[in-house]
C-alpha positions as CSV (number, residue, x, y, z in Angstrom):
1,M,90.0,94.0,100.1
2,S,89.9,94.1,103.9
3,I,92.5,92.3,106.1
4,G,89.8,90.1,107.4
5,S,88.8,88.9,104.0
6,M,92.4,88.1,103.0
7,G,92.7,85.4,105.6
8,R,90.7,83.0,103.5
9,F,93.6,82.7,101.2
10,A,96.3,82.1,103.8
11,G,95.2,78.7,105.1
12,A,96.9,75.3,104.8
13,E,95.7,75.0,101.3
14,R,98.3,77.7,100.4
15,V,101.2,75.3,101.1
16,G,100.9,73.8,97.6
17,V,101.3,77.1,95.8
18,L,104.7,77.8,94.4
19,R,106.9,80.8,95.3
20,F,108.0,82.9,92.4
21,G,111.2,81.6,90.8
22,A,112.3,82.1,87.2
23,P,114.2,79.1,85.9
24,I,117.6,79.8,84.6
25,L,117.8,78.3,81.1
26,L,121.3,79.3,80.1
27,G,123.0,76.8,77.9
28,Y,119.9,74.7,77.3
29,A,118.2,74.1,74.0
30,A,114.6,75.3,73.6
31,A,113.4,71.7,73.8
32,S,114.8,71.3,77.3
33,A,112.9,74.4,78.7
34,P,109.9,72.4,80.0
35,A,112.2,70.0,81.8
36,A,114.2,72.9,83.3
37,A,111.0,74.6,84.3
38,A,109.7,71.4,86.0
39,E,113.0,71.1,87.9
40,S,112.9,74.7,89.0
41,S,109.3,74.2,90.1
42,D,110.3,71.1,92.1
43,Q,113.1,73.1,93.8
44,D,110.7,75.9,94.6
45,Q,108.2,73.4,96.1
46,T,111.0,71.9,98.2
47,A,112.1,75.3,99.4
48,L,108.5,76.2,100.3
49,V,108.0,73.0,102.3
50,Q,111.3,73.7,104.1
51,D,110.2,77.3,104.9
52,I,106.9,76.0,106.3
53,E,108.7,73.5,108.5
54,I,110.8,76.3,109.9
55,L,107.7,78.3,110.7
56,K,106.1,75.2,112.4
57,T,109.1,74.2,114.5
58,V,110.8,77.5,115.5
59,E,111.1,77.7,119.3
60,T,109.1,80.6,120.5
61,A,107.3,81.9,123.7
62,P,103.5,81.3,123.5
63,L,102.6,85.0,124.0
64,T,100.1,87.3,122.5
65,P,101.0,91.0,121.9
66,D,98.9,92.0,124.9
67,E,100.8,89.5,127.1
68,A,104.2,90.6,125.7
69,L,103.8,94.1,127.1
70,E,105.2,93.0,130.5
71,E,108.8,94.0,130.9
72,R,109.7,90.4,132.0
73,H,109.1,89.2,128.4
74,I,111.8,91.5,126.8
75,G,114.2,89.3,124.8
76,K,111.8,86.4,124.3
77,R,111.4,85.1,120.7
78,V,107.8,85.1,119.3
79,R,106.2,84.0,116.1
80,W,103.3,86.3,115.3
81,A,101.1,86.4,112.3
82,G,98.9,89.2,110.9
83,G,98.2,91.7,108.3
84,I,100.3,94.8,107.7
85,Y,98.5,98.0,108.7
86,G,101.2,100.5,107.9
87,I,104.9,100.9,107.1
88,N,107.3,103.5,108.5
89,G,110.8,103.1,107.2
90,R,112.1,99.8,108.4
91,C,109.2,99.2,110.8
92,L,105.9,97.5,110.1
93,T,102.7,98.0,112.2
94,I,100.8,94.7,112.1
95,N,97.3,93.8,113.1
96,F,97.7,90.5,115.1
97,A,95.9,87.4,114.0
98,R,95.9,84.0,115.7
99,S,98.2,81.5,114.0
100,G,97.1,78.5,112.0
101,D,98.7,75.1,111.8
102,F,101.5,76.4,109.5
103,G,102.1,79.7,111.3
104,E,99.9,81.6,108.9
105,P,97.5,84.3,109.9
106,H,94.2,82.7,110.9
107,W,91.5,85.4,110.6
108,T,88.4,84.7,112.7
109,P,85.1,86.5,113.1
110,E,86.2,87.7,116.5
111,P,89.1,90.2,116.0
112,T,92.0,90.2,118.5
113,Y,92.1,94.0,118.7
114,Q,95.9,93.6,119.2
115,S,98.7,95.0,117.1
116,F,102.5,95.2,117.3
117,V,105.4,97.0,115.6
118,A,108.1,94.9,114.0
119,C,111.3,96.5,112.9
120,G,114.0,95.0,110.7
121,A,117.5,95.7,109.5
122,G,116.2,97.3,106.3
123,S,113.2,97.7,104.0
124,Y,111.4,95.1,102.0
125,D,110.3,95.2,98.4
126,A,107.3,97.5,98.3
127,E,105.6,95.3,95.7
128,L,105.7,92.4,98.2
129,V,105.3,94.1,101.5
130,H,102.6,96.7,101.7
131,P,99.5,97.4,103.7
132,Y,97.1,94.4,103.8
133,T,100.0,91.9,103.1
134,N,99.6,88.8,105.3
135,V,102.9,88.0,107.1
136,T,104.4,85.9,109.9
137,I,107.2,87.5,111.9
138,I,109.8,85.6,113.9
139,G,111.6,88.0,116.2
140,R,112.5,89.1,119.7
141,I,110.6,91.4,121.9
142,T,112.5,94.7,122.4
143,G,110.0,96.7,124.5
144,K,106.8,98.6,123.8
145,Q,105.8,101.5,121.5
146,Y,102.8,103.7,121.1
147,I,100.7,102.5,118.2
148,G,98.3,105.1,116.8
149,M,95.6,103.7,114.5
150,G,92.3,105.1,113.3
151,G,92.1,108.1,115.5
152,G,93.1,106.3,118.7
153,G,96.0,104.2,119.9
154,S,97.7,102.4,122.7
155,D,101.0,100.8,123.7
156,G,101.9,97.7,121.8
157,P,105.0,95.5,121.8
158,A,107.9,96.2,119.6
159,I,109.9,93.3,118.1
160,A,113.2,93.0,116.2
161,I,112.5,91.0,113.0
162,E,114.7,87.9,112.7
163,R,112.7,86.4,109.8
164,L,109.7,87.7,107.8
165,Y,107.5,85.2,105.9
166,R,105.1,86.6,103.3
167,W,101.9,84.7,102.5
168,S,100.6,85.0,99.0
169,D,96.9,85.7,98.4
170,C,97.1,84.7,94.7
171,L,95.2,81.8,93.3
172,A,97.0,78.4,92.9
173,G,99.1,78.3,89.8
174,D,99.7,82.1,89.6
175,N,103.5,82.5,89.6
176,S,103.7,86.2,88.8
177,P,106.4,88.1,90.9
178,V,103.8,89.7,93.1
179,C,102.5,86.3,94.2
180,R,105.8,85.3,95.8
181,Q,105.4,83.4,99.1
182,G,108.2,82.6,101.5
183,F,110.9,84.2,103.6
184,L,112.0,87.7,102.4
185,T,115.3,89.4,103.0
186,A,115.3,93.1,104.0
187,E,117.4,95.4,101.8
188,P,119.6,98.0,103.5
189,I,118.2,101.5,103.5
190,P,120.5,103.8,101.7
191,A,122.1,106.5,103.8
192,D,121.0,110.1,103.1
């Protein structure tokens, strides 16, 4: 599936899809499992709405990756959306997409031809963060870096990840672990 075709799953209609969360049923009788699952489902939905509200209201500079290449923008916080092109250790190369109403990648027929590198404090679960995953990054511009893609390349902005939001491309109602949507936490990379 191409990055461009994935955008159709990342729109506002995705807000109603639950993040993965297994209910803890310790100490409950089997008859109470449906009630516990419904309560967990409500908690997941509430967390999802809170996460979306953070994405919508976070204070950021209204810059595109091309605009962010100027040295005067170093240190500014941005909220950029896109699809992961490649992963190198704790850094993600991301094809930039315009943001929708909820901060989600909004893929249009006219590509932006912009990309950026986002580096975090660790690595993310490879089943959740891999090439073609749609994400929204909140972070600060740290400078620029050469980005080589498809036999060519150019300088692109580098940002330090503060928060990474993963958008699910699963169908509504699918709550398998690989369909998780929401903010993810980076795991430390073990020392060699």
